[in-house]
ZAMAR-811145 format. One line per 2 residues: their letters; for each residue x, y, z of N, C-alpha, C, O. Coordinates in steps of 0.2 Angstrom, whole numbers. Example, Ala and Ser with C-alpha at 12.3 -4.5 7.8 and 13.67 -1.06 7.14 Angstrom:
as = 66 -28 39 62 -22 39 66 -16 39 71 -17 42 ~ 64 -11 35 68 -5 36 64 0 39 67 6 40
END
This chain:
mr = 153 -145 45 146 -143 47 142 -149 48 142 -154 44 ~ 139 -150 54 135 -156 55 128 -156 52 125 -151 52
ad = 127 -161 49 120 -162 45 116 -167 49 119 -172 51 ~ 110 -166 50 106 -171 54 103 -176 49 104 -175 43
ar = 98 -180 51 96 -186 47 91 -183 42 90 -186 37 ~ 89 -177 42 84 -174 37 88 -171 32 85 -168 27
gg = 95 -170 32 99 -168 27 101 -161 27 105 -159 23 ~ 98 -157 32 100 -150 32 105 -149 37 106 -152 42
eh = 109 -143 36 114 -142 41 111 -139 47 108 -134 47 ~ 113 -141 53 110 -139 59 103 -138 60 100 -133 62
gr = 100 -143 57 92 -143 57 89 -139 52 83 -138 52 ~ 93 -137 47 89 -133 41 89 -138 35 93 -142 34
ep = 83 -137 32 82 -140 25 87 -138 20 90 -132 21 ~ 89 -141 15 94 -139 10 93 -132 7 97 -129 5
gg = 86 -130 7 85 -124 4 86 -118 8 85 -112 6 ~ 88 -119 15 89 -114 19 84 -113 24 85 -108 29
ep = 78 -116 24 73 -115 29 73 -120 35 75 -125 34 ~ 72 -117 41 72 -122 46 68 -128 45 62 -127 43
ag = 71 -134 47 67 -140 46 61 -140 50 56 -143 48 ~ 61 -137 56 55 -138 61 51 -132 61 47 -131 65
gg = 52 -127 56 48 -121 56 52 -115 59 58 -116 61 ~ 50 -109 59 53 -104 62 55 -99 57 53 -99 51
vp = 60 -94 58 62 -89 53 67 -92 49 72 -94 51 ~ 66 -91 42 71 -94 38 78 -90 38 78 -85 41
tr = 82 -92 34 89 -88 33 88 -82 30 83 -80 27 ~ 93 -77 30 92 -71 27 92 -72 19 88 -68 16
rv = 95 -77 16 94 -78 9 87 -79 7 85 -76 2 ~ 84 -84 11 77 -85 9 73 -79 11 68 -78 7
lg = 74 -76 16 70 -70 17 70 -65 12 65 -61 10 ~ 76 -64 10 77 -59 4 74 -61 -2 70 -56 -5
re = 74 -67 -4 70 -69 -10 63 -69 -9 59 -66 -13 ~ 61 -70 -3 54 -70 -2 51 -63 -2 46 -61 -5
tl = 55 -58 1 53 -51 1 53 -48 -7 48 -45 -8 ~ 57 -50 -11 57 -48 -18 51 -51 -21 48 -47 -25
lv = 50 -57 -20 44 -60 -23 37 -57 -21 33 -55 -25 ~ 37 -55 -15 31 -52 -12 30 -45 -16 24 -44 -18
la = 35 -41 -16 35 -35 -19 34 -35 -27 30 -31 -30 ~ 37 -40 -30 36 -41 -37 28 -43 -39 26 -42 -44
ls = 25 -46 -34 18 -48 -35 13 -42 -33 7 -43 -34 ~ 16 -37 -30 11 -32 -27 14 -25 -29 14 -23 -35
lg = 16 -21 -24 17 -14 -25 24 -13 -28 25 -7 -30 ~ 29 -17 -28 35 -16 -32 33 -16 -39 36 -12 -43
as = 29 -21 -42 27 -20 -49 23 -14 -50 23 -11 -55 ~ 19 -12 -45 15 -6 -46 20 0 -47 18 5 -51
gl = 25 0 -43 30 5 -44 33 6 -51 34 11 -53 ~ 35 0 -54 38 0 -60 32 2 -65 34 6 -70
sa = 26 0 -64 21 2 -69 20 10 -69 19 13 -74 ~ 20 12 -62 19 20 -62 25 24 -65 24 29 -68
li = 31 21 -65 37 24 -68 36 24 -75 37 29 -79 ~ 34 19 -78 32 18 -86 27 23 -87 27 27 -92
sf = 22 24 -83 16 28 -85 19 36 -84 17 40 -88 ~ 23 37 -79 25 44 -79 30 46 -85 29 51 -87
vg = 34 41 -87 38 43 -93 34 44 -99 35 49 -103 ~ 28 40 -99 24 41 -105 20 48 -105 19 52 -110
sl = 19 50 -98 16 57 -98 21 62 -99 19 68 -102 ~ 27 62 -97 32 67 -98 33 68 -106 35 73 -108
tr = 33 62 -110 34 62 -117 28 64 -121 29 64 -127 ~ 23 65 -118 17 66 -122 16 74 -123 18 77 -118
pg = 14 76 -129 13 83 -130 9 86 -124 4 83 -122 ~ 10 92 -122 6 96 -117 9 95 -110 14 91 -109
gl = 8 99 -106 10 99 -99 7 94 -95 2 91 -97 ~ 10 92 -89 7 87 -85 0 89 -82 -4 84 -82
kd = -1 95 -80 -7 97 -77 -13 97 -82 -19 97 -80 ~ -11 96 -89 -16 96 -94 -18 88 -95 -23 87 -99
qa = -15 84 -92 -16 77 -92 -20 74 -86 -19 77 -80 ~ -23 69 -86 -27 66 -80 -25 59 -78 -23 55 -83
ar = -24 58 -72 -23 52 -69 -30 50 -66 -32 52 -61 ~ -33 45 -69 -40 43 -67 -39 37 -62 -37 32 -64
ln = -43 37 -57 -43 32 -52 -51 30 -52 -55 33 -54 ~ -52 23 -50 -59 21 -50 -63 22 -56 -68 26 -55
ss = -61 20 -61 -65 21 -67 -69 15 -69 -69 10 -66 ~ -74 16 -74 -78 11 -75 -75 6 -80 -71 8 -84
ya = -76 -1 -79 -74 -6 -83 -78 -8 -89 -76 -10 -94 ~ -85 -6 -88 -90 -8 -93 -95 -3 -93 -101 -4 -90
pd = -94 3 -96 -99 8 -96 -106 6 -99 -106 2 -104 ~ -111 8 -96 -118 7 -98 -120 -1 -97 -125 -3 -99
rp = -116 -4 -93 -117 -11 -91 -116 -12 -84 -111 -15 -82 ~ -120 -9 -80 -119 -9 -72 -117 -15 -69 -113 -15 -65
wl = -121 -20 -70 -119 -27 -67 -113 -30 -69 -109 -32 -64 ~ -111 -29 -75 -104 -32 -77 -99 -27 -74 -94 -30 -72
dl = -100 -21 -74 -95 -16 -71 -94 -18 -64 -89 -18 -61 ~ -100 -19 -60 -99 -20 -53 -95 -27 -52 -91 -27 -47
tw = -96 -32 -56 -93 -38 -56 -85 -37 -56 -81 -39 -53 ~ -83 -33 -61 -76 -31 -62 -73 -27 -57 -68 -28 -55
ql = -77 -23 -54 -75 -19 -48 -73 -23 -42 -68 -22 -39 ~ -78 -28 -41 -77 -32 -35 -71 -37 -36 -68 -39 -32
fg = -71 -39 -42 -65 -44 -44 -59 -40 -43 -54 -43 -40 ~ -58 -34 -45 -52 -30 -44 -50 -29 -37 -44 -30 -35
ia = -55 -28 -33 -54 -26 -26 -52 -33 -23 -47 -33 -19 ~ -55 -38 -24 -53 -45 -21 -47 -47 -23 -43 -49 -18
ta = -45 -47 -29 -38 -50 -31 -33 -45 -29 -27 -48 -28 ~ -34 -39 -28 -29 -34 -25 -27 -36 -18 -21 -35 -16
lv = -31 -39 -15 -30 -41 -8 -26 -48 -7 -24 -50 -1 ~ -25 -52 -12 -22 -58 -12 -15 -57 -9 -13 -62 -5
pv = -11 -52 -11 -4 -52 -8 -4 -51 0 0 -53 3 ~ -10 -48 2 -10 -47 9 -11 -54 13 -8 -56 18
ll = -15 -58 9 -16 -65 12 -10 -69 12 -8 -73 16 ~ -6 -68 6 1 -71 6 5 -69 11 9 -73 15
va = 5 -62 13 10 -60 18 7 -63 25 11 -65 29 ~ 1 -63 26 -2 -66 32 0 -74 33 2 -76 38
hl = 0 -77 27 3 -84 27 10 -85 29 12 -89 33 ~ 14 -80 26 21 -80 27 23 -79 34 28 -82 37
lt = 20 -74 37 21 -72 44 19 -77 49 22 -78 54 ~ 13 -81 47 11 -86 52 16 -92 52 17 -95 57
re = 20 -93 46 24 -98 46 31 -97 50 35 -102 51 ~ 31 -91 53 37 -90 57 38 -93 64 43 -93 67
gp = 32 -96 66 32 -99 73 37 -105 74 39 -108 69 ~ 40 -105 80 45 -110 81 42 -117 81 36 -118 84
gg = 46 -122 78 43 -129 78 37 -130 74 34 -135 75 ~ 36 -125 70 30 -126 65 23 -125 68 18 -127 66
hg = 23 -122 74 17 -121 78 13 -114 76 8 -113 79 ~ 16 -111 72 13 -105 69 15 -98 73 16 -98 79
gp = 16 -93 68 19 -87 71 13 -82 72 7 -84 72 ~ 15 -76 73 10 -71 75 5 -69 69 0 -66 71
gl = 7 -70 63 3 -68 58 3 -60 57 7 -57 59 ~ -3 -58 55 -4 -51 55 -5 -48 61 -4 -42 62
rg = -6 -51 66 -6 -49 73 0 -46 75 1 -41 79 ~ 6 -49 73 12 -47 75 14 -40 72 19 -37 75
ig = 11 -38 67 12 -31 65 6 -26 67 6 -21 64 ~ 2 -29 71 -3 -24 73 -9 -23 69 -12 -18 69
fd = -11 -28 65 -17 -28 60 -22 -33 63 -22 -38 61 ~ -26 -31 68 -30 -35 72 -36 -30 75 -36 -24 74
lr = -40 -34 79 -45 -30 82 -44 -29 90 -49 -28 93 ~ -38 -30 92 -37 -29 99 -38 -22 102 -40 -21 108
rp = -37 -17 98 -37 -10 100 -41 -6 95 -38 -1 92 ~ -47 -7 94 -51 -3 89 -51 4 90 -51 8 86
gf = -52 6 97 -53 13 98 -47 17 97 -47 22 95 ~ -41 14 99 -34 17 98 -33 18 90 -31 23 88
dl = -35 12 86 -33 13 79 -37 18 76 -35 22 72 ~ -44 18 77 -48 23 74 -47 30 76 -47 35 72
gw = -46 31 83 -45 37 85 -39 41 83 -39 46 80 ~ -33 37 83 -27 40 81 -27 40 73 -24 45 70
ga = -30 35 70 -31 36 63 -34 42 60 -32 45 55 ~ -40 44 64 -43 50 62 -39 56 63 -39 61 59
vv = -35 56 68 -30 62 69 -25 62 64 -24 68 61 ~ -22 57 62 -17 57 57 -20 58 50 -17 62 46
aa = -26 56 49 -29 57 42 -30 65 42 -29 68 36 ~ -32 68 47 -34 75 47 -27 79 45 -27 84 41
gi = -22 77 48 -16 81 47 -13 79 40 -11 84 36 ~ -12 73 38 -10 71 32 -14 73 26 -12 76 21
gg = -21 72 27 -25 74 21 -25 81 19 -25 83 13 ~ -25 86 24 -25 93 23 -19 95 20 -19 99 15
sg = -13 93 22 -7 95 20 -6 92 13 -3 95 8 ~ -8 86 12 -7 83 5 -11 86 0 -9 87 -6
ll = -17 89 1 -21 92 -4 -18 99 -6 -17 100 -12 ~ -15 102 -1 -11 108 -2 -5 107 -7 -4 111 -12
ly = -1 102 -5 4 100 -9 2 98 -16 6 100 -21 ~ -3 94 -17 -6 92 -24 -7 98 -28 -5 99 -34
lg = -11 103 -25 -13 109 -29 -7 113 -31 -7 116 -36 ~ -2 114 -26 4 118 -28 8 114 -33 10 118 -38
ar = 9 108 -33 13 104 -38 9 104 -45 13 105 -50 ~ 3 104 -45 -1 104 -51 0 111 -54 1 111 -60
ea = -1 116 -50 -1 123 -53 6 124 -56 7 128 -60 ~ 11 121 -52 18 122 -54 20 118 -61 26 118 -63
gf = 15 114 -63 17 109 -68 20 103 -67 23 100 -72 ~ 21 101 -61 24 95 -59 20 89 -58 22 83 -56
nl = 13 90 -58 8 85 -57 3 84 -62 1 89 -65 ~ 0 78 -63 -6 77 -67 -12 79 -63 -11 80 -57
tv = -17 81 -66 -23 82 -63 -26 75 -61 -28 71 -65 ~ -27 74 -54 -29 67 -52 -37 68 -52 -40 72 -49
vp = -40 63 -55 -47 62 -55 -49 56 -50 -48 50 -53 ~ -51 57 -44 -51 51 -39 -57 46 -41 -56 40 -40
es = -62 48 -45 -67 43 -47 -71 46 -53 -72 52 -54 ~ -72 41 -58 -77 43 -63 -82 38 -65 -83 36 -71
lp = -85 35 -60 -89 30 -60 -96 33 -62 -98 39 -61 ~ -100 29 -65 -107 31 -67 -111 32 -61 -110 29 -55
ev = -117 35 -61 -121 36 -55 -126 30 -54 -131 30 -57 ~ -123 25 -51 -127 19 -50 -127 17 -43 -124 21 -39
ww = -132 13 -41 -133 12 -34 -127 9 -30 -126 10 -24 ~ -122 6 -33 -117 3 -30 -110 8 -29 -105 5 -27
ki = -111 14 -32 -105 18 -33 -102 19 -26 -96 18 -25 ~ -106 22 -21 -102 24 -15 -100 17 -11 -94 18 -9
pv = -103 12 -11 -100 6 -7 -94 4 -11 -89 2 -7 ~ -94 4 -17 -88 2 -21 -82 6 -20 -76 4 -19
li = -83 13 -19 -78 18 -18 -75 17 -11 -69 17 -10 ~ -80 15 -6 -77 14 1 -73 8 1 -68 7 4
as = -76 2 -2 -72 -4 -3 -65 -3 -6 -60 -6 -4 ~ -65 1 -11 -58 2 -15 -54 6 -10 -48 4 -10
aa = -56 11 -6 -52 14 -1 -49 10 4 -43 10 6 ~ -54 5 7 -51 1 12 -46 -4 9 -41 -6 12
qn = -47 -6 3 -42 -11 0 -36 -8 -1 -30 -11 0 ~ -36 -1 -4 -29 2 -4 -25 3 2 -19 2 3
sv = -29 4 7 -26 6 14 -23 -1 17 -18 -1 19 ~ -27 -6 16 -24 -13 19 -18 -15 15 -13 -17 18
ve = -19 -15 9 -13 -17 5 -7 -13 6 -1 -16 7 ~ -7 -7 6 -1 -3 6 2 -3 13 8 -4 14
ev = -2 -2 19 0 -2 25 3 -9 28 8 -9 31 ~ -1 -14 26 2 -21 28 8 -23 25 13 -25 28
iv = 9 -21 18 15 -23 14 20 -18 15 26 -21 17 ~ 19 -12 14 24 -7 14 27 -5 20 33 -3 21
vg = 23 -6 26 25 -4 32 26 -10 36 32 -12 38 ~ 21 -14 38 21 -19 43 26 -25 40 31 -27 44
yl = 24 -27 35 28 -33 32 35 -31 30 40 -34 32 ~ 36 -26 26 43 -24 23 47 -22 29 53 -24 29
lr = 45 -18 34 50 -16 39 52 -22 44 57 -23 46 ~ 47 -27 45 49 -33 48 54 -37 45 59 -39 48
rl = 53 -38 38 58 -42 34 65 -38 34 70 -41 35 ~ 65 -32 33 71 -28 33 75 -28 39 81 -28 40
dq = 71 -28 45 74 -28 51 78 -35 52 83 -36 55 ~ 74 -40 50 77 -47 50 83 -48 46 87 -52 47
lg = 83 -44 40 89 -44 36 95 -40 38 100 -40 35 ~ 94 -37 43 99 -33 46 100 -26 44 105 -23 45
ws = 95 -23 40 95 -16 38 95 -12 44 91 -13 49 ~ 98 -6 44 97 -1 49 90 2 49 87 2 44
pv = 88 5 54 81 8 54 81 14 49 75 15 46 ~ 86 18 48 86 23 43 85 20 36 82 23 32
aa = 89 15 35 89 12 28 82 9 27 79 10 21 ~ 79 6 32 72 3 31 67 8 30 63 8 26
la = 68 14 34 63 19 33 64 22 26 58 24 23 ~ 70 23 23 71 26 16 68 21 11 64 23 6
as = 69 14 12 66 10 7 59 9 7 56 9 2 ~ 55 9 13 48 9 13 45 16 10 40 15 7
sl = 48 22 12 45 28 10 46 29 2 42 31 -1 ~ 52 27 0 53 28 -7 49 23 -11 47 24 -17
lr = 48 17 -9 43 12 -12 36 15 -12 33 15 -18 ~ 34 18 -7 27 21 -7 27 27 -12 22 27 -16
gs = 32 31 -12 32 36 -17 32 33 -24 29 36 -29 ~ 36 28 -26 37 25 -32 30 23 -36 29 25 -42
yh = 26 20 -32 19 18 -35 14 23 -35 8 22 -38 ~ 16 29 -33 12 35 -34 15 40 -40 12 45 -41
ly = 20 38 -43 23 42 -48 19 43 -54 20 48 -57 ~ 14 39 -55 10 40 -61 6 47 -60 4 50 -65
qg = 5 49 -54 2 56 -53 7 62 -54 4 67 -55 ~ 13 61 -55 18 66 -56 23 67 -50 23 63 -45
ig = 27 72 -50 32 73 -45 29 74 -39 31 72 -33 ~ 24 78 -39 20 80 -33 18 74 -29 18 73 -23
gf = 15 69 -33 12 63 -30 18 59 -27 17 56 -22 ~ 24 59 -30 29 55 -28 32 58 -21 33 55 -16
vg = 33 65 -21 36 68 -15 31 68 -9 33 66 -4 ~ 25 69 -11 20 69 -5 19 62 -2 19 62 4
nv = 20 57 -6 19 50 -3 26 48 0 25 44 5 ~ 31 50 -2 37 49 2 37 52 9 39 49 13
vm = 35 58 9 34 62 16 29 58 20 30 57 26 ~ 24 56 17 19 52 21 22 45 23 20 43 29
gv = 26 42 19 29 36 21 34 37 27 34 33 31 ~ 37 42 27 42 44 33 38 44 39 40 42 44
vf = 32 48 39 28 49 45 25 42 47 25 41 53 ~ 23 38 42 19 32 44 24 27 47 23 23 51
vw = 31 27 44 36 22 47 37 25 54 38 20 59 ~ 38 31 55 40 34 62 34 32 67 35 30 72
ly = 28 33 65 22 31 69 22 23 70 20 21 76 ~ 23 19 65 23 12 66 29 10 71 27 6 75
rr = 34 13 71 40 11 75 38 14 83 39 10 87 ~ 34 19 83 32 21 90 26 17 93 26 15 98
wg = 21 15 88 15 12 91 16 4 90 13 0 94 ~ 20 2 85 20 -6 84 14 -8 81 13 -14 82
rv = 10 -4 78 4 -6 75 3 -3 68 4 3 67 ~ 0 -7 63 -2 -4 57 -9 -2 57 -12 1 53
gp = -13 -4 62 -20 -3 63 -22 5 62 -26 6 58 ~ -18 9 66 -20 16 65 -18 19 58 -22 24 55
lv = -13 16 55 -11 18 48 -16 16 43 -18 20 38 ~ -19 10 44 -24 8 39 -30 12 40 -33 14 35
aa = -32 14 46 -38 18 47 -37 25 44 -41 28 41 ~ -31 28 45 -29 35 43 -30 35 35 -33 39 32
ha = -26 30 32 -26 29 25 -33 28 22 -35 31 17 ~ -37 24 25 -44 23 23 -48 29 23 -52 31 18
li = -48 33 28 -51 39 29 -49 44 24 -54 47 21 ~ -43 45 23 -41 49 17 -43 48 11 -46 52 7
di = -43 41 9 -46 39 2 -53 40 2 -56 41 -3 ~ -57 38 7 -64 38 7 -66 46 6 -71 47 2
va = -63 50 9 -65 57 8 -63 59 1 -67 63 -2 ~ -58 57 -1 -56 59 -8 -60 56 -13 -62 59 -18
fv = -62 49 -13 -66 46 -18 -73 48 -18 -76 50 -23 ~ -76 48 -12 -83 49 -11 -84 57 -12 -90 59 -14
gy = -80 61 -9 -81 68 -9 -79 72 -16 -81 77 -17 ~ -76 68 -20 -73 72 -26 -79 74 -31 -79 80 -33
gp = -84 69 -32 -89 71 -37 -93 77 -35 -94 81 -39 ~ -96 77 -29 -100 83 -27 -96 89 -27 -99 95 -29
va = -90 89 -25 -86 95 -24 -84 98 -31 -84 103 -33 ~ -81 93 -35 -79 94 -42 -84 98 -46 -83 102 -51
dr = -91 97 -45 -96 100 -49 -97 107 -47 -100 111 -50 ~ -94 109 -41 -95 116 -38 -89 120 -39 -89 126 -38
vd = -83 117 -40 -77 121 -40 -73 120 -46 -74 114 -49 ~ -68 124 -48 -64 123 -54 -57 122 -52 -53 121 -57
wl = -55 122 -46 -48 122 -44 -46 115 -43 -40 114 -42 ~ -50 110 -43 -48 103 -43 -46 100 -49 -44 94 -50
END
């Protein structure tokens, strides 16, 4: 094998990355993908599994236990609580910045790759993204609620409490920001980034769809079997739509709308009904 003056075979550095930039070898891409997942939603999946095992082994049925989202970090100390809320949202977005950096490095000759634009997370088609996002949210949100209620009544799901924040002035903005953060992190990493890397690693479309969908289900397992199954189905639909559109923008919009309705609407509705 010919090695150039920079020490790598055929213009590659000893570690397997192209000396002049571009897409690294499969081995490097595989390690990179595992590290990104270990720093983000892969770790969340393992945490959710541990939480689910804890719920299963706790006395009482699953529906008698609660999975609480968007809780207070410092009750009765609103400014400290707000600081912690914003800190959590900001740090959760760091893996997205890492993905953007890694995708940008793909450019030939070190001139820069497409970055997040390459997976359709940009402002080129806002009307398309918001319009189709609303359509998808309506379909997924309604069916997801029915699945949750059925799974909980069957004893397969915990009772999900979307928010339990105090009634402070920043409650609604923080809930909206939390919904946006969830949608960006999940769709950019689990759909756009992961599918791109699995394609580059030579995975078949069916295998990549299964990996993305099962990963999405795994980090919702803390909610119970219903949360896992519902999000696997959502993952299949989202992967299919991404393959069709080539954009995560509509998926981010749909996910954000679903979570905003759940987070912001839970408090007023829960006070009036007992079936949630």
